[in-house]
SEVOFI-88750 format. One record per residue (C-alpha): residue number from 1; x, y, z. Coordinates in Angstrom, 3 decimals, always signed. Example, Ala and Ser with C-alpha at 12.3 -4.5 7.8 and 13.67 -1.06 7.14 Angstrom:
{site 1; {+12.300; -4.500; +7.800}},
{site 2; {+13.670; -1.060; +7.140}},
END
This chain:
{site 1; {-2.535; +35.305; -23.228}},
{site 2; {-0.348; +33.458; -25.741}},
{site 3; {+0.753; +34.905; -29.062}},
{site 4; {+2.159; +33.552; -32.306}},
{site 5; {+5.630; +33.834; -30.749}},
{site 6; {+4.737; +31.135; -28.214}},
{site 7; {+5.590; +27.580; -29.212}},
{site 8; {+2.106; +26.020; -28.792}},
{site 9; {+0.458; +28.716; -30.914}},
{site 10; {+3.272; +28.761; -33.475}},
{site 11; {+3.198; +24.968; -33.799}},
{site 12; {-0.573; +24.969; -34.230}},
{site 13; {-0.577; +27.710; -36.881}},
{site 14; {+2.376; +26.309; -38.817}},
{site 15; {+1.020; +22.775; -38.501}},
{site 16; {-2.114; +23.492; -40.539}},
{site 17; {-1.975; +22.004; -44.076}},
{site 18; {-3.102; +25.260; -45.675}},
{site 19; {-0.318; +27.141; -43.882}},
{site 20; {+2.321; +24.960; -45.494}},
{site 21; {+0.830; +25.545; -48.921}},
{site 22; {+0.600; +29.281; -48.293}},
{site 23; {+4.223; +29.489; -47.153}},
{site 24; {+5.442; +27.504; -50.161}},
{site 25; {+3.730; +29.921; -52.561}},
{site 26; {+4.838; +32.963; -50.587}},
{site 27; {+8.439; +31.756; -50.492}},
{site 28; {+8.425; +31.199; -54.256}},
{site 29; {+7.020; +34.688; -54.831}},
{site 30; {+9.585; +36.311; -52.536}},
{site 31; {+12.433; +34.390; -54.177}},
{site 32; {+11.307; +35.874; -57.489}},
{site 33; {+10.645; +39.438; -56.306}},
{site 34; {+13.292; +40.229; -53.700}},
{site 35; {+16.308; +40.007; -56.043}},
{site 36; {+14.479; +42.339; -58.436}},
{site 37; {+13.931; +44.889; -55.663}},
{site 38; {+17.617; +44.683; -54.737}},
{site 39; {+18.676; +45.003; -58.376}},
{site 40; {+16.554; +48.151; -58.715}},
{site 41; {+18.314; +49.649; -55.714}},
{site 42; {+15.257; +49.699; -53.479}},
{site 43; {+16.215; +50.369; -49.874}},
{site 44; {+13.144; +48.859; -48.241}},
{site 45; {+10.067; +46.748; -48.837}},
{site 46; {+7.115; +46.383; -46.508}},
{site 47; {+5.463; +42.990; -46.220}},
{site 48; {+2.386; +42.843; -44.004}},
{site 49; {+0.247; +40.020; -42.673}},
{site 50; {-3.071; +40.426; -40.944}},
{site 51; {-5.547; +38.281; -39.090}},
{site 52; {-8.648; +38.916; -37.026}},
{site 53; {-6.930; +39.748; -33.737}},
{site 54; {-3.360; +40.396; -34.832}},
{site 55; {-1.855; +38.222; -32.107}},
{site 56; {-1.734; +34.645; -33.350}},
{site 57; {-1.764; +33.710; -37.057}},
{site 58; {-0.227; +36.888; -38.416}},
{site 59; {+2.480; +36.877; -35.736}},
{site 60; {+3.414; +33.230; -36.313}},
{site 61; {+3.519; +33.719; -40.089}},
{site 62; {+5.517; +36.969; -39.882}},
{site 63; {+8.080; +35.426; -37.541}},
{site 64; {+8.424; +32.355; -39.750}},
{site 65; {+8.868; +34.407; -42.919}},
{site 66; {+11.342; +36.709; -41.154}},
{site 67; {+13.458; +33.742; -40.029}},
{site 68; {+13.422; +32.362; -43.564}},
{site 69; {+14.496; +35.688; -45.076}},
{site 70; {+17.220; +36.193; -42.465}},
{site 71; {+18.566; +32.733; -43.300}},
{site 72; {+18.839; +33.913; -46.917}},
{site 73; {+20.890; +36.930; -45.862}},
{site 74; {+18.248; +39.651; -45.824}},
{site 75; {+18.362; +42.231; -43.062}},
{site 76; {+14.919; +43.048; -41.727}},
{site 77; {+12.789; +44.356; -38.920}},
{site 78; {+9.574; +42.794; -37.652}},
{site 79; {+6.857; +44.831; -35.962}},
{site 80; {+3.635; +43.389; -34.567}},
{site 81; {+1.158; +46.246; -34.378}},
{site 82; {-1.563; +44.508; -32.361}},
{site 83; {+0.336; +41.916; -30.330}},
{site 84; {-0.163; +43.756; -27.023}},
{site 85; {-3.919; +44.296; -27.401}},
END
C-alpha cells in the first residue's frame, strides 16, 4: 500500500548506491540543460521517470528531483500517472 511518497519507501529507494550515482548524473545534466531551455524562451519541459509498477521508484525519484529543482527556483508540477493503481 505504500508509495514512493512514504518515508520507508523513499528512504529505501534513495538509499541505494546506484540511486545516488543516477541522481548526481541527472542533476549535472539538468544544470546544463535547464538554463538553455530558459534562454531559448521555452515555456515548459516534460521530464518523465518510469518503473515497473509506477508507484515506488519512479515516484521517489520524481519527488526528489522536483524538490531539488524547486530549491533552485524552478516552478513545476509533478504528476504520478500510476500511483493509484
